[in-house]
All heavy atoms as an XYZ file, in Angstrom:
658
protein
N     149.705     86.202     99.144
C     148.585     85.741     99.972
C     147.294     86.502     99.700
O     146.227     85.920     99.724
C     149.048     86.011    101.397
C     150.535     86.118    101.319
C     150.850     86.575     99.917
N     147.371     87.806     99.436
C     146.170     88.588     99.181
C     145.479     88.109     97.921
O     144.273     88.032     97.852
C     146.506     90.063     99.091
N     146.272     87.770     96.893
C     145.682     87.289     95.647
C     144.991     85.941     95.865
O     143.886     85.738     95.386
C     146.781     87.164     94.567
C     146.316     86.689     93.204
C     145.255     87.637     92.642
C     147.481     86.574     92.240
N     145.646     85.067     96.602
C     145.037     83.775     96.880
C     143.728     83.918     97.639
O     142.742     83.238     97.374
C     146.019     82.907     97.663
N     143.722     84.874     98.572
C     142.499     85.124     99.338
C     141.398     85.677     98.427
O     140.247     85.264     98.541
C     142.789     86.101    100.467
C     141.609     86.296    101.405
C     141.930     87.232    102.559
O     142.913     87.926    102.537
N     141.071     87.254    103.564
N     141.777     86.547     97.533
C     140.783     87.107     96.600
C     140.211     86.031     95.695
O     139.026     85.976     95.419
C     141.453     88.213     95.740
N     141.062     85.111     95.258
C     140.594     84.009     94.410
C     139.661     83.094     95.200
O     138.631     82.686     94.710
C     141.784     83.199     93.889
C     142.538     83.894     92.783
C     143.751     83.108     92.325
O     143.863     81.917     92.665
O     144.574     83.697     91.610
N     140.013     82.845     96.446
C     139.176     81.996     97.280
C     137.816     82.640     97.502
O     136.785     81.995     97.420
C     139.864     81.734     98.620
C     139.113     80.797     99.525
C     139.822     80.539    100.829
O     140.735     81.261    101.194
N     139.405     79.525    101.536
N     137.814     83.937     97.757
C     136.581     84.672     97.969
C     135.690     84.630     96.730
O     134.499     84.437     96.837
C     136.849     86.147     98.375
O     137.679     86.137     99.524
C     135.605     86.893     98.645
N     136.314     84.779     95.583
C     135.524     84.818     94.345
C     134.912     83.459     93.996
O     133.924     83.405     93.297
C     136.367     85.317     93.165
O     137.375     84.374     92.865
N     135.482     82.380     94.548
C     134.891     81.062     94.252
C     133.901     80.606     95.287
O     133.269     79.589     95.142
C     136.021     79.992     94.094
O     136.762     79.968     95.339
C     136.928     80.312     92.956
N     133.778     81.360     96.378
C     132.843     81.026     97.418
C     131.418     81.286     96.910
O     131.117     82.341     96.420
C     133.088     81.869     98.688
O     134.409     81.612     99.145
C     132.109     81.501     99.771
N     130.584     80.282     97.023
C     129.194     80.427     96.559
C     128.397     81.223     97.582
O     128.595     81.096     98.789
C     128.583     79.059     96.351
N     127.502     82.030     97.080
C     126.615     82.822     97.952
C     125.154     82.572     97.518
O     124.888     82.203     96.381
C     126.920     84.295     97.845
C     128.295     84.639     98.334
N     128.611     84.740     99.654
C     129.422     84.933     97.674
C     129.878     85.063     99.800
N     130.416     85.163     98.594
N     124.264     82.831     98.430
C     122.833     82.749     98.119
C     122.464     83.903     97.204
O     123.094     84.947     97.225
C     122.001     82.778     99.390
C     122.219     81.558    100.281
C     122.670     81.715    101.583
C     121.996     80.297     99.808
C     122.891     80.643    102.400
C     122.189     79.175    100.620
C     122.633     79.371    101.901
O     122.841     78.261    102.710
N     121.380     83.716     96.473
C     120.917     84.749     95.544
C     119.417     84.986     95.771
O     118.658     84.003     95.839
C     121.157     84.333     94.115
O     120.448     85.166     93.209
N     118.996     86.229     95.816
C     117.578     86.525     95.947
C     116.839     86.126     94.667
O     115.606     85.908     94.711
C     117.317     88.034     96.239
C     117.906     88.430     97.593
C     117.831     88.940     95.143
N     117.553     85.984     93.581
C     116.902     85.678     92.269
C     116.900     84.173     91.983
O     116.003     83.738     91.235
C     117.645     86.414     91.163
C     117.430     87.927     91.234
C     117.943     88.654     90.007
O     118.282     87.996     89.032
O     117.973     89.894     90.077
N     117.841     83.398     92.515
C     117.920     82.005     92.101
C     117.806     80.989     93.247
O     117.499     79.814     92.997
C     119.209     81.727     91.321
O     120.344     82.025     92.170
C     119.266     82.566     90.052
N     118.078     81.403     94.465
C     118.057     80.431     95.595
C     116.623     80.272     96.100
O     115.942     81.267     96.372
C     118.980     80.923     96.739
O     120.271     81.151     96.248
C     119.033     79.882     97.852
N     116.205     79.049     96.257
C     114.862     78.774     96.777
C     114.787     79.167     98.266
O     115.718     78.949     99.025
C     114.505     77.296     96.603
C     114.376     76.812     95.179
C     113.979     75.322     95.150
C     113.351     77.619     94.405
N     113.654     79.692     98.657
C     113.429     80.130    100.027
C     113.658     78.972    101.022
O     114.184     79.178    102.120
C     112.040     80.786    100.181
C     111.641     80.916    101.645
C     111.997     82.119     99.475
N     113.261     77.789    100.652
C     113.428     76.634    101.529
C     114.887     76.447    101.919
O     115.181     76.122    103.080
N     115.781     76.650    100.995
C     117.218     76.533    101.278
C     117.662     77.624    102.231
O     118.467     77.392    103.145
C     118.017     76.598     99.974
C     119.476     76.239    100.150
C     120.125     75.986     98.803
C     121.501     75.406     99.020
N     122.102     74.880     97.850
N     117.111     78.825    102.081
C     117.456     79.942    102.966
C     116.909     79.712    104.374
O     117.610     79.955    105.369
C     116.861     81.232    102.415
C     117.308     81.639    101.009
C     116.510     82.864    100.515
C     118.794     81.922    100.962
N     115.710     79.188    104.464
C     115.099     78.910    105.769
C     115.909     77.842    106.515
O     116.052     77.917    107.721
C     113.644     78.472    105.576
C     112.763     79.675    105.136
C     113.082     77.860    106.884
C     111.329     79.284    104.748
N     116.426     76.856    105.783
C     117.157     75.774    106.393
C     118.564     76.131    106.832
O     119.204     75.391    107.563
C     117.218     74.576    105.457
C     115.813     73.964    105.194
O     114.911     74.232    106.018
O     115.655     73.249    104.194
N     119.071     77.281    106.409
C     120.421     77.724    106.841
C     120.220     78.777    107.898
O     119.686     79.865    107.622
C     121.163     78.325    105.643
C     122.568     78.827    106.007
O     122.851     79.054    107.202
O     123.368     79.001    105.111
N     120.664     78.513    109.141
C     120.443     79.489    110.230
C     120.991     80.876    109.957
O     120.355     81.872    110.335
C     121.172     78.837    111.403
C     121.193     77.358    111.095
C     121.305     77.287    109.591
N     122.114     80.984    109.259
C     122.690     82.317    108.979
C     121.802     83.097    108.009
O     121.532     84.273    108.204
C     124.096     82.152    108.420
N     121.359     82.423    106.951
C     120.470     83.067    105.974
C     119.116     83.368    106.626
O     118.542     84.447    106.373
C     120.305     82.183    104.746
N     118.608     82.443    107.411
C     117.322     82.652    108.078
C     117.377     83.884    108.986
O     116.413     84.661    109.044
C     116.944     81.387    108.893
N     118.496     84.066    109.673
C     118.653     85.216    110.557
C     118.568     86.529    109.804
O     117.990     87.493    110.257
C     119.962     85.116    111.340
N     119.161     86.528    108.621
C     119.112     87.729    107.751
C     117.664     88.038    107.381
O     117.204     89.179    107.455
C     119.984     87.523    106.483
C     121.452     87.510    106.894
C     119.687     88.617    105.455
C     122.392     87.047    105.770
N     116.927     87.023    106.969
C     115.525     87.207    106.582
C     114.708     87.656    107.766
O     113.877     88.580    107.617
C     114.972     85.906    105.994
C     115.616     85.419    104.710
C     115.008     84.084    104.265
C     115.547     86.464    103.611
N     114.913     87.056    108.931
C     114.177     87.440    110.133
C     114.421     88.895    110.463
O     113.511     89.608    110.874
C     114.564     86.567    111.306
C     113.984     85.174    111.221
C     114.528     84.274    112.330
O     115.701     84.306    112.670
N     113.651     83.439    112.866
N     115.651     89.349    110.313
C     116.031     90.714    110.652
C     115.500     91.730    109.638
O     114.969     92.765    109.996
C     117.539     90.830    110.757
C     118.046     92.202    111.125
C     119.566     92.213    111.263
C     120.161     92.525    109.925
N     121.593     92.752    109.926
N     115.648     91.422    108.344
C     115.339     92.440    107.310
C     113.893     92.410    106.844
O     113.397     93.436    106.366
C     116.265     92.240    106.128
C     117.771     92.476    106.433
C     118.599     92.287    105.154
C     117.990     93.884    106.987
N     113.232     91.232    106.923
C     111.836     91.188    106.470
C     110.991     90.404    107.493
O     110.429     89.339    107.203
C     111.698     90.578    105.063
C     112.467     89.265    104.903
C     112.147     91.586    103.995
C     112.194     88.526    103.607
N     110.897     90.936    108.716
C     110.185     90.173    109.785
C     108.720     89.880    109.486
O     108.213     88.811    109.846
C     110.314     91.084    111.021
C     110.613     92.432    110.451
C     111.361     92.224    109.169
N     108.035     90.777    108.755
C     106.619     90.506    108.477
C     106.474     89.381    107.472
O     105.558     88.577    107.575
C     105.916     91.775    107.968
O     106.575     92.274    106.805
C     105.872     92.864    109.024
N     107.377     89.329    106.502
C     107.355     88.264    105.505
C     107.751     86.970    106.217
O     107.097     85.906    106.013
C     108.301     88.545    104.324
C     108.362     87.361    103.376
C     107.869     89.808    103.599
N     108.765     87.010    107.011
C     109.255     85.821    107.737
C     108.145     85.206    108.576
O     108.015     83.980    108.628
C     110.446     86.186    108.628
C     110.940     85.010    109.417
C     110.639     84.684    110.704
C     111.793     83.961    108.943
N     111.233     83.515    111.045
C     111.972     83.052    110.002
C     112.414     83.688    107.736
C     112.741     81.882    109.888
C     113.212     82.552    107.627
C     113.365     81.673    108.690
N     107.369     86.013    109.245
C     106.308     85.482    110.138
C     105.059     85.016    109.397
O     104.155     84.439    110.001
C     105.937     86.535    111.183
O     105.370     87.673    110.549
N     105.018     85.224    108.079
C     103.875     84.777    107.272
C     103.953     83.267    107.074
O     104.906     82.749    106.528
C     103.875     85.499    105.952
C     102.681     85.218    105.074
O     102.104     84.122    105.142
N     102.307     86.161    104.256
N     102.906     82.582    107.482
C     102.903     81.114    107.380
C     103.012     80.634    105.922
O     103.616     79.627    105.640
C     101.602     80.553    108.004
C     101.606     79.075    108.187
C     100.365     78.559    108.907
O     100.036     79.126    109.953
O      99.750     77.619    108.385
N     102.457     81.393    105.000
C     102.540     81.039    103.572
C     103.999     81.084    103.115
O     104.419     80.253    102.328
C     101.701     81.993    102.722
C     100.224     81.953    103.002
S      99.464     80.483    102.388
C      99.261     80.936    100.671
N     104.773     82.053    103.625
C     106.184     82.144    103.249
C     106.933     80.927    103.753
O     107.766     80.359    103.015
C     106.778     83.419    103.883
C     108.231     83.607    103.631
C     108.690     84.079    102.408
C     109.185     83.357    104.587
C     110.038     84.260    102.142
C     110.548     83.531    104.379
C     110.974     83.996    103.121
N     106.631     80.503    104.974
C     107.300     79.363    105.554
C     106.927     78.017    104.926
O     107.692     77.055    105.003
C     106.978     79.318    107.094
C     107.446     80.490    107.824
C     108.943     80.476    108.173
O     109.557     79.439    108.173
N     109.507     81.622    108.403
N     105.753     77.959    104.307
C     105.320     76.667    103.727
C     105.358     76.729    102.175
O     106.253     76.188    101.568
C     103.915     76.333    104.235
O     102.992     77.365    103.924
N     104.413     77.402    101.595
C     104.324     77.458    100.120
C     105.478     78.215     99.514
O     105.890     77.933     98.386
C     103.014     78.066     99.665
C     101.738     77.334    100.104
C     100.484     78.113     99.667
C     101.691     75.938     99.508
N     106.033     79.158    100.254
C     107.140     79.973     99.767
C     108.462     79.226     99.590
O     109.337     79.647     98.913
N     108.571     78.031    100.208
C     109.817     77.285    100.177
C     110.247     76.941     98.747
O     111.431     76.804     98.494
C     109.679     75.985    101.001
C     109.548     76.235    102.483
C     109.505     74.917    103.241
N     110.793     74.210    103.143
C     111.834     74.372    103.949
N     111.739     75.238    104.941
N     112.931     73.699    103.805
N     109.269     76.781     97.865
C     109.622     76.383     96.491
C     109.769     77.551     95.561
O     109.832     77.394     94.334
C     108.530     75.435     95.945
C     108.511     74.116     96.666
O     109.598     73.671     97.166
O     107.425     73.506     96.794
N     109.813     78.776     96.104
C     109.951     79.986     95.298
C     111.240     80.728     95.691
O     111.836     80.424     96.734
C     108.754     80.932     95.514
C     107.397     80.369     95.134
C     106.303     81.344     95.579
C     107.300     80.137     93.629
N     111.643     81.685     94.865
C     112.748     82.562     95.203
C     112.187     83.822     95.801
O     110.969     84.117     95.661
C     113.560     82.923     93.965
O     112.728     83.680     93.077
C     114.109     81.686     93.242
N     113.040     84.609     96.462
C     112.551     85.877     97.003
C     112.077     86.801     95.871
O     111.090     87.521     96.021
C     113.677     86.554     97.813
C     114.007     85.920     99.135
C     115.278     86.531     99.745
C     112.850     86.017    100.113
N     112.750     86.725     94.733
C     112.344     87.536     93.574
C     110.937     87.148     93.131
O     110.118     88.033     92.800
C     113.353     87.363     92.446
C     113.095     88.257     91.247
C     113.386     89.725     91.564
C     113.195     90.572     90.329
N     113.213     91.998     90.619
N     110.647     85.859     93.143
C     109.293     85.413     92.746
C     108.217     85.830     93.746
O     107.091     86.151     93.398
C     109.287     83.882     92.572
N     108.607     85.844     95.024
C     107.664     86.244     96.075
C     107.420     87.725     96.101
O     106.409     88.212     96.617
C     108.170     85.708     97.435
C     108.150     84.190     97.475
C     107.367     86.272     98.599
C     108.817     83.556     98.664
N     108.308     88.457     95.466
C     108.250     89.946     95.448
C     106.846     90.431     94.988
O     106.313     91.385     95.542
C     109.332     90.521     94.543
C     109.368     92.013     94.517
C     110.448     92.527     93.580
O     110.770     91.928     92.560
N     111.068     93.652     93.951
N     106.239     89.751     94.040
C     104.943     90.204     93.521
C     103.800     90.058     94.553
O     102.793     90.734     94.442
C     104.576     89.392     92.261
C     104.386     87.889     92.503
C     104.180     87.133     91.219
O     103.432     87.574     90.368
N     104.820     85.967     91.128
N     104.018     89.238     95.595
C     103.016     89.045     96.601
C     103.257     89.850     97.861
O     102.330     90.004     98.683
C     102.927     87.551     97.005
C     102.745     86.637     95.850
C     103.759     85.744     95.451
C     101.562     86.623     95.090
C     103.597     84.887     94.382
C     101.408     85.769     94.011
C     102.403     84.916     93.661
O     102.255     84.059     92.592
N     104.468     90.288     98.064
C     104.830     90.988     99.282
C     105.366     92.404     98.961
O     106.454     92.543     98.419
C     105.925     90.229    100.055
C     105.458     88.908    100.648
C     104.630     89.083    101.908
O     104.477     90.222    102.391
O     104.147     88.079    102.430
N     104.579     93.407     99.283
C     104.919     94.801     98.945
C     106.241     95.245     99.569
O     106.946     96.079     99.010
C     103.808     95.733     99.393
N     106.584     94.657    100.714
C     107.833     95.060    101.392
C     109.051     94.617    100.631
O     110.152     95.137    100.818
C     107.823     94.496    102.857
C     108.005     92.993    102.860
C     108.919     95.167    103.692
N     108.930     93.622     99.754
C     110.068     93.142     98.979
C     110.303     93.998     97.747
O     110.176     93.565     96.603
C     109.853     91.659     98.573
C     109.943     90.636     99.701
C     109.610     89.233     99.171
C     111.318     90.654    100.323
N     110.679     95.236     97.999
C     111.017     96.166     96.922
C     112.355     95.748     96.328
O     113.115     94.962     96.913
C     111.139     97.614     97.449
O     112.158     97.627     98.410
C     109.827     98.050     98.099
N     112.698     96.335     95.175
C     113.992     96.070     94.573
C     115.093     96.502     95.546
O     116.144     95.843     95.648
C     114.153     96.794     93.239
C     113.331     96.204     92.138
O     112.876     95.021     92.286
O     113.090     96.874     91.135
N     114.883     97.583     96.236
C     115.854     98.075     97.212
C     116.039     97.100     98.345
O     117.131     96.832     98.812
C     115.436     99.441     97.768
C     115.470    100.576     96.740
C     114.255    100.597     95.799
O     113.242     99.916     96.104
O     114.361    101.248     94.752
N     114.929     96.520     98.844
C     114.983     95.577     99.919
C     115.697     94.309     99.485
O     116.516     93.731    100.226
C     113.588     95.267    100.496
C     113.548     94.297    101.661
C     114.392     94.775    102.863
C     113.713     95.858    103.647
N     114.464     96.219    104.882
N     115.378     93.854     98.274
C     116.058     92.679     97.733
C     117.561     92.924     97.621
O     118.363     92.039     97.905
C     115.485     92.249     96.410
C     114.070     91.647     96.442
C     113.586     91.295     95.039
C     114.008     90.408     97.351
N     117.936     94.110     97.187
C     119.350     94.455     97.086
C     120.027     94.450     98.471
O     121.161     93.998     98.618
C     119.536     95.827     96.422
N     119.306     94.920     99.477
C     119.815     94.942    100.865
C     120.013     93.501    101.361
O     121.020     93.180    101.969
C     118.821     95.691    101.763
C     119.248     95.816    103.183
C     118.224     96.532    104.052
O     117.189     97.014    103.514
O     118.419     96.570    105.284
N     119.038     92.664    101.079
C     119.137     91.236    101.467
C     120.295     90.575    100.740
O     121.111     89.854    101.339
C     117.824     90.488    101.165
C     116.713     91.024    102.083
C     117.997     88.989    101.376
C     115.306     90.570    101.659
N     120.424     90.862     99.429
C     121.531     90.278     98.659
C     122.878     90.692     99.206
O     123.811     89.901     99.293
C     121.407     90.662     97.185
C     122.456     89.986     96.296
C     122.318     88.483     96.292
O     121.276     87.973     95.913
N     123.362     87.790     96.671
N     123.008     91.961     99.602
C     124.247     92.435    100.184
C     124.633     91.662    101.443
O     125.811     91.362    101.675
C     124.158     93.945    100.477
N     123.641     91.308    102.235
C     123.885     90.519    103.441
C     124.220     89.061    103.082
O     125.109     88.457    103.685
C     122.641     90.536    104.379
C     122.408     91.914    105.003
C     123.558     92.369    105.865
O     124.062     91.582    106.686
O     123.989     93.548    105.693
N     123.515     88.524    102.081
C     123.826     87.144    101.642
C     125.281     87.060    101.142
O     125.934     86.038    101.299
C     122.891     86.696    100.523
C     121.518     86.333    100.949
C     120.510     86.193    100.034
C     121.212     86.120    102.278
C     119.216     85.845    100.411
C     119.892     85.768    102.691
C     118.925     85.635    101.736
N     125.756     88.120    100.495
C     127.104     88.129     99.948
C     128.174     88.074    101.042
O     129.332     87.803    100.734
C     127.321     89.384     99.093
C     126.542     89.328     97.779
O     126.070     88.211     97.399
O     126.418     90.372     97.125
N     127.770     88.279    102.295
C     128.738     88.235    103.398
C     128.865     86.837    103.981
O     129.716     86.596    104.801
C     128.264     89.202    104.494
C     128.300     90.663    104.085
C     127.756     91.526    105.173
C     127.623     92.962    104.725
N     126.989     93.814    105.780
N     127.927     85.940    103.599
C     127.978     84.570    104.174
C     128.107     83.547    103.041
O     127.592     83.742    101.957
C     126.694     84.275    105.028
C     125.455     84.293    104.150
C     126.610     85.222    106.209
C     124.187     83.823    104.837
N     128.770     82.443    103.315
C     128.869     81.373    102.313
C     127.585     80.571    102.251
O     126.933     80.374    103.277
C     130.044     80.518    102.788
C     130.042     80.714    104.260
C     129.546     82.137    104.513
N     127.209     80.133    101.088
C     126.033     79.270    100.935
C     126.434     77.897    101.409
O     127.571     77.433    101.246
C     125.581     79.234     99.479
N     125.491     77.198    102.002
C     125.747     75.846    102.461
C     125.268     74.839    101.429
O     124.152     74.938    100.927
C     125.035     75.565    103.787
C     125.650     76.385    104.918
C     125.208     75.880    106.235
C     125.948     76.663    107.334
N     125.298     76.608    108.581
N     126.112     73.827    101.141
C     125.805     72.713    100.287
C     124.909     73.049     99.160
O     124.136     72.365     98.617
């Protein structure tokens, strides 16, 4: 059973700070909650909520000083705990 569970876990898709578009993250309440908690100033930025939808967090990093490599790694660690939706 442990092996089956490990296989199931490895096939579960997760969001990525490098490849998942912000719009998809905003539309998933679990992912949105992570962003609200870890980057509240970015989350409250109207540009992030509108124009940012078509970008990845990695792409937005150049515009938002708070999105350090360390912060992106922290966000990714949280994304790895939840399954990506559709």
